[in-house]
C-alpha positions in Angstrom: 26.0 -17.2 5.2 24.8 -19.6 2.6 26.1 -17.7 -0.4 29.5 -17.3 1.2 29.7 -21.0 1.7 28.9 -21.5 -2.1 32.1 -19.6 -3.1 34.3 -21.4 -0.5 33.4 -25.1 -1.5 35.7 -26.3 -4.0 33.3 -29.0 -5.1 30.9 -26.4 -6.4 30.3 -25.4 -10.1 29.6 -21.7 -10.7 28.0 -20.6 -13.8 28.4 -16.9 -15.1 25.7 -15.4 -17.2 27.5 -12.9 -19.2 31.1 -14.0 -18.5 32.5 -11.9 -21.3 32.4 -8.5 -19.6 35.7 -7.1 -18.1 34.5 -7.4 -14.5 32.7 -10.6 -14.9 35.6 -12.4 -16.5 37.9 -11.0 -13.8 35.6 -12.3 -11.3 35.4 -15.7 -13.0 39.2 -15.9 -12.9 39.5 -14.9 -9.2 36.8 -17.6 -8.3 38.5 -20.2 -10.5 41.8 -19.5 -8.7 40.1 -20.4 -5.4 39.7 -24.0 -6.9 36.0 -23.9 -7.8 34.8 -25.2 -11.2 33.8 -22.1 -13.3 31.9 -21.9 -16.6 29.8 -19.3 -18.3 27.8 -18.0 -21.3 27.8 -14.8 -23.2 25.9 -13.5 -26.4 29.3 -12.2 -27.7 32.8 -13.4 -28.3 35.8 -11.0 -27.4 39.2 -10.7 -25.7 37.6 -11.5 -22.3 36.0 -14.7 -23.4 39.2 -15.8 -25.1 41.0 -15.1 -21.9 38.8 -17.2 -19.7 38.8 -20.0 -22.1 42.6 -19.9 -22.3 42.5 -20.3 -18.6 40.4 -23.6 -19.0 36.9 -22.3 -18.4 34.1 -23.4 -20.7 32.3 -20.6 -22.5 29.1 -21.1 -24.4 27.9 -18.8 -27.0 24.4 -17.6 -26.4 21.9 -17.9 -23.4 19.8 -21.0 -23.1 18.0 -22.5 -20.2 19.9 -25.8 -20.3 23.2 -23.9 -19.8 22.6 -23.8 -16.1 22.0 -27.5 -15.5 24.3 -28.8 -13.0 25.4 -25.5 -11.7 25.5 -24.9 -7.8 25.3 -21.2 -8.2 24.8 -18.5 -10.7 26.4 -15.2 -11.0 25.1 -12.4 -13.2 25.7 -8.9 -14.2 23.2 -6.0 -13.7 22.7 -6.1 -17.5 21.2 -9.6 -17.2 17.5 -9.2 -16.4 15.1 -11.6 -14.9 13.6 -12.6 -18.2 16.8 -14.2 -19.4 16.3 -17.9 -20.0 19.1 -18.9 -17.7 18.0 -16.8 -14.8 14.5 -18.2 -15.4 15.8 -21.7 -15.3 17.9 -21.1 -12.2 15.0 -19.9 -10.3 12.9 -22.9 -11.5 15.5 -25.2 -10.2 16.2 -23.2 -7.0 19.8 -22.4 -7.9 21.1 -19.7 -5.8 21.7 -16.4 -7.9 24.4 -13.8 -7.0 24.8 -10.5 -8.4 28.5 -9.7 -9.5 29.1 -7.2 -6.8 27.7 -9.6 -4.1 30.2 -12.2 -5.2 33.1 -9.8 -5.1 32.1 -8.8 -1.6 32.1 -12.4 -0.5 35.7 -12.8 -1.9 36.9 -9.7 -0.1 35.8 -11.0 3.2 38.7 -13.4 3.2 41.1 -10.6 3.5 42.2 -8.8 6.7 42.7 -5.5 4.8 40.1 -4.4 2.3 40.8 -1.0 0.6 37.8 0.4 -1.4 38.1 3.4 -3.6 34.8 5.0 -4.4 33.6 8.3 -5.9 31.9 9.7 -9.1 35.2 10.4 -10.7 38.8 9.2 -10.4 38.2 5.6 -9.0 40.2 3.8 -11.6 43.3 6.0 -11.5 43.3 6.2 -7.6 42.8 2.4 -7.3 45.7 2.1 -9.7 47.9 4.5 -7.6 46.9 2.7 -4.4 47.9 -0.6 -6.0 51.3 0.8 -7.0 52.0 2.0 -3.4 50.9 -1.5 -2.0 53.2 -3.3 -4.5 56.1 -1.0 -3.6 55.4 -1.7 0.0 55.5 -5.5 -0.6 51.9 -5.9 0.6 51.2 -8.5 -2.2 47.6 -7.3 -2.7 44.8 -8.9 -4.6 43.4 -6.2 -7.0 40.2 -5.6 -8.9 40.2 -2.5 -11.1 38.1 -1.2 -14.0 40.8 -0.8 -16.7 44.0 -2.4 -18.0 46.8 -1.7 -15.5 50.4 -2.4 -16.9 51.7 -3.1 -13.3 49.4 -6.0 -12.9 49.0 -7.1 -16.5 45.3 -6.4 -16.8 42.3 -5.7 -14.5 42.9 -8.3 -12.0 45.8 -9.5 -9.6 45.3 -12.6 -7.7 47.2 -13.1 -4.4 47.5 -15.1 -1.3 48.4 -11.9 0.6 46.4 -10.2 3.2 45.2 -7.1 1.2 42.4 -6.6 -1.3 42.3 -3.4 -3.2 39.1 -2.7 -5.1 37.4 0.0 -7.3 34.0 0.4 -5.7 31.2 1.7 -8.0 28.1 3.3 -6.8 25.9 2.4 -9.8 23.0 0.1 -8.6 24.5 0.6 -5.1 27.1 -2.2 -6.0 29.5 -0.9 -3.4 27.0 -1.6 -0.6 28.1 -5.3 -1.0 31.5 -4.4 0.2 32.8 -4.2 3.9 36.1 -2.2 3.6 38.6 -1.6 6.4 39.7 1.4 4.5 36.9 3.3 2.6 37.9 6.2 0.2 35.3 8.7 -1.1 36.9 10.9 -3.8 33.8 13.0 -4.7 30.1 12.8 -4.9 28.2 14.3 -7.9 24.9 13.8 -9.8 25.3 10.7 -12.1 23.7 7.4 -13.1 20.3 9.1 -13.0 18.8 6.0 -14.6 19.2 4.4 -11.1 19.4 7.3 -8.5 16.6 9.8 -8.0 18.9 12.7 -7.6 21.9 14.0 -5.6 20.2 13.4 -2.1 19.7 9.8 -3.1 23.4 9.6 -4.3 24.7 11.2 -1.0 22.6 8.8 1.0 24.1 5.9 -0.8 27.7 7.0 -0.2 26.8 7.7 3.4 25.7 4.0 3.7 28.9 2.9 2.0 30.9 4.8 4.6 28.9 3.3 7.3 29.8 -0.3 6.0 33.4 0.6 7.0 34.4 -1.9 9.8 34.4 -0.3 13.3 38.2 -0.7 13.5 38.7 0.7 10.0 39.5 4.1 8.5 37.4 6.5 6.3 39.3 8.7 3.9 37.1 11.6 2.4 37.8 14.6 0.2 37.5 17.7 2.5 36.9 20.0 -0.6 33.8 18.0 -1.8 30.7 19.3 0.0 28.7 16.3 -1.0 31.2 13.8 0.2 31.6 15.7 3.4 27.9 15.6 3.8 27.9 11.8 3.2 30.4 11.6 6.0 28.3 13.7 8.4 25.3 11.6 7.7 27.2 8.4 8.5 28.4 9.7 11.8 31.9 8.4 11.3 35.2 10.2 11.6 37.6 10.5 8.8 41.1 11.2 7.7 40.4 14.0 5.0 42.5 15.0 2.0 42.3 17.9 -0.5 43.9 21.0 -1.7 42.4 23.3 1.0 43.8 24.1 4.3 40.9 22.2 6.0 42.2 18.8 4.8 44.5 16.5 7.0 46.5 15.3 4.0 47.2 18.1 1.4 49.7 19.3 -1.4 51.8 22.4 -0.9 53.9 24.2 -3.4 52.2 22.6 -6.4 54.1 23.3 -9.7 53.8 21.9 -13.2 56.4 20.8 -15.8 54.9 20.2 -19.2 51.5 19.6 -17.3 53.1 17.0 -14.9 52.6 18.0 -11.2 55.0 18.1 -8.3 54.2 19.1 -4.8 55.0 18.6 -1.2 53.0 15.9 0.6 51.8 17.4 4.0 49.9 15.5 6.8 48.5 17.6 9.6 51.1 20.3 9.0 54.1 18.1 8.7 56.0 17.8 5.3 56.3 14.1 4.6 57.7 13.8 1.0 58.3 15.5 -2.3 56.1 14.0 -4.8 56.4 14.1 -8.6 53.7 12.6 -10.8 54.0 11.1 -14.2 50.4 11.7 -15.2 48.9 15.0 -16.1 46.6 17.4 -14.2 45.4 18.8 -11.0 42.7 16.0 -10.8 45.6 13.6 -10.6 47.1 15.6 -7.6 43.8 15.0 -5.8 43.8 11.3 -6.9 47.3 11.0 -5.5 46.5 12.7 -2.3 43.6 10.2 -1.8 45.9 7.2 -2.4 48.5 8.8 -0.1 46.1 9.4 2.7 44.9 5.7 2.5 48.6 4.6 2.5 49.4 6.9 5.5 46.4 5.3 7.4 48.0 1.8 6.6 51.3 3.1 8.0 53.2 2.7 4.7 56.3 5.1 4.6 56.3 8.5 2.8 59.4 7.4 0.8 57.6 4.4 -0.5 54.4 6.5 -1.3 56.6 9.0 -3.2 58.6 6.5 -5.2 55.4 4.5 -6.2 53.4 7.6 -7.3 56.4 8.8 -9.4 56.5 5.4 -11.2 52.7 5.4 -12.0 52.1 6.4 -15.7 48.4 5.7 -16.0 45.9 3.0 -17.0 44.1 2.0 -20.1 41.8 4.7 -21.6 43.0 7.4 -19.2 44.9 9.9 -21.3 46.2 7.0 -23.3 48.4 7.7 -26.4 47.1 6.2 -29.5 49.5 7.5 -32.2 50.3 10.2 -34.5 48.6 11.7 -37.6 50.4 14.4 -39.7 52.3 15.5 -36.7 49.3 15.6 -34.5 49.3 13.6 -31.2 46.2 11.3 -30.7 45.0 10.5 -27.2 42.0 8.7 -25.8 40.3 9.3 -22.4 37.4 7.8 -20.5 35.9 11.0 -19.5 32.1 10.9 -19.8 30.8 13.3 -17.1 31.0 17.1 -17.5 33.3 17.4 -14.5 35.6 14.7 -16.0 35.5 16.4 -19.4 36.5 19.8 -17.8 39.4 18.4 -15.7 40.8 16.5 -18.6 40.6 19.3 -21.1 42.1 21.7 -18.5 45.0 19.2 -18.0 45.6 19.1 -21.7 45.5 22.8 -22.0 48.2 23.1 -19.3 50.4 20.6 -21.2 49.8 21.8 -24.8 49.9 25.2 -26.2 48.6 24.3 -29.6 45.1 23.5 -30.9 43.0 20.8 -29.0 40.5 19.0 -31.1 38.0 16.9 -29.0 35.9 14.2 -30.4 33.2 13.4 -27.6 30.9 10.5 -27.6 28.1 11.0 -24.9 27.5 8.0 -22.8 23.8 7.0 -22.1 20.7 8.9 -23.0 19.9 9.5 -19.4 23.1 11.3 -18.7 23.1 13.2 -21.9 19.5 14.5 -21.3 20.2 15.5 -17.6 23.6 17.1 -18.2 23.5 18.4 -21.7 23.7 21.9 -20.7 26.9 21.1 -18.5 28.5 19.4 -21.5 27.9 22.4 -23.7 29.5 24.5 -21.0 32.8 22.5 -20.7 33.3 21.1 -24.1 34.4 24.6 -25.6 37.6 24.3 -23.4 38.7 22.5 -26.7 39.5 24.7 -29.8 37.4 22.3 -32.1 34.6 20.0 -30.9 33.1 17.1 -32.8 30.2 15.1 -31.2 29.7 11.5 -32.1 26.3 9.6 -31.8 25.3 8.8 -28.1 26.6 5.4 -26.8 23.5 3.8 -25.6 25.0 1.2 -23.4 22.2 -0.4 -21.4 19.5 2.1 -22.5 16.9 2.8 -25.1 16.2 6.3 -26.3 12.9 7.1 -24.7 13.6 10.8 -24.3 14.2 11.9 -27.8 17.8 13.2 -27.2 20.7 13.0 -29.6 24.1 14.7 -29.8 23.0 17.4 -32.2 21.3 18.9 -29.2 24.6 19.6 -27.5 26.4 20.6 -30.6 23.8 23.2 -31.4 24.7 25.0 -28.1 28.4 25.1 -28.9 29.7 27.7 -31.4 31.6 25.9 -34.3 30.8 22.4 -33.0 29.9 19.6 -35.4 27.7 16.6 -34.9 28.9 13.8 -37.1 27.2 10.4 -37.3 29.5 7.4 -37.9 33.0 6.8 -37.1 34.2 6.7 -40.7 32.7 10.1 -41.3 34.3 11.5 -38.2 37.7 10.1 -39.3 37.2 11.7 -42.8 36.5 15.0 -41.2 39.6 14.8 -39.0 41.9 13.9 -41.8 40.9 17.1 -43.5 41.3 19.4 -40.5 44.0 18.0 -38.4 47.5 19.6 -38.9 51.0 19.3 -37.4 51.0 20.4 -33.7 47.4 19.7 -32.9 46.3 17.5 -29.9 43.5 15.2 -30.8 41.6 13.7 -28.0 38.8 11.2 -28.0 36.5 11.2 -25.0 33.8 9.0 -23.7 33.0 5.7 -21.9 31.9 3.8 -25.0 33.9 2.8 -28.2 35.1 6.2 -29.3 38.7 5.2 -28.8 38.3 3.4 -32.1 38.2 6.9 -34.0 41.6 7.7 -32.7 43.0 4.3 -33.7 41.4 4.7 -37.1 43.0 8.1 -37.6 46.4 6.9 -36.4 46.2 4.0 -38.9 45.3 6.4 -41.8 48.1 7.2 -44.2 
């Protein structure tokens, strides 16, 4: 495969268009570690451009056609379109252009074991749990994950071992570039409707992902999720299932909670394997832990190691992350940006906190907000007070005349407040001792919690 050879020849120079993103900078680091010359460009400066520069890579501010001269291959993100001057120049010169996910897929092919964690929700936490288990089992994995993980010092762990653990995202069918030996499907719901036409299209995509699992590999699927099971059925593959129902092969029995933290017995096909105690909140993390445990069982990792690793896991960046305190109120941030995620996160907080819950929610993308506005309005009232920030546009333009006030108008007592400074001013006037303040969304809403914590 020509592109595979491009990333295996240490004499080649690889140019990254948009090197400053979290996944792109990690990919640049991973390819650089293989001995290739790596450089890149980005419109913005930030922590990730600083990191790759510190590792010796050249980073050019801005995009210009001449930036690609001398490159043997180009890697770009989905945000970089064909009218980008560097992409146009690369096509003019006949320089091969790889998508980010395609390059990750090529790197994974070097590893005998490739564990890919997919699903609409829970990918990052489950990938992190699986990483903790693999580290505890001395598997020395290479890891690619979508949030900072304390145990690996960031979003990437480079290794000369035989295992690669990857978060596998369905957006733009990125995960169809991967060929796992262990494919995990956590759940399948309607999302990313700027790319997918609807739930049937999404199910078909997950089915194709399952089908890409190597013939000697293992598929791990949530038995309680009808769409995930439908994807499995369409693929024609067999699976080791997990879930909370009796239909699952790997399940949790005797679940109990202490201050919101779950404990349970790990059961596989009727046999009790271990007592599990989690250090992260909520029933959703029981399900995530079962998925990671099922994958580990398939890899013949001992139940004792699984239990020890899961107990040590305390979460990843932007997943129920503590931000500080204001007037005796605790401030947390969470990445939840889909109605199902908002619901499970708020339910977990409610189980752990008896006082008032104040949720500041930032919808993420206009298409998601337009398609799921009624669902957001249904789940956000699980908090006692709801404030909605402006929609975080990400890659989109507002072509559907949607804004956060449409959601807030459907929730009794909710407020739509434009501007972070104004939200912080409102919070400072209403927050009191014993409150639980949580900012939610996949954009930059975490800054509100930080600003409130810094306010004296």
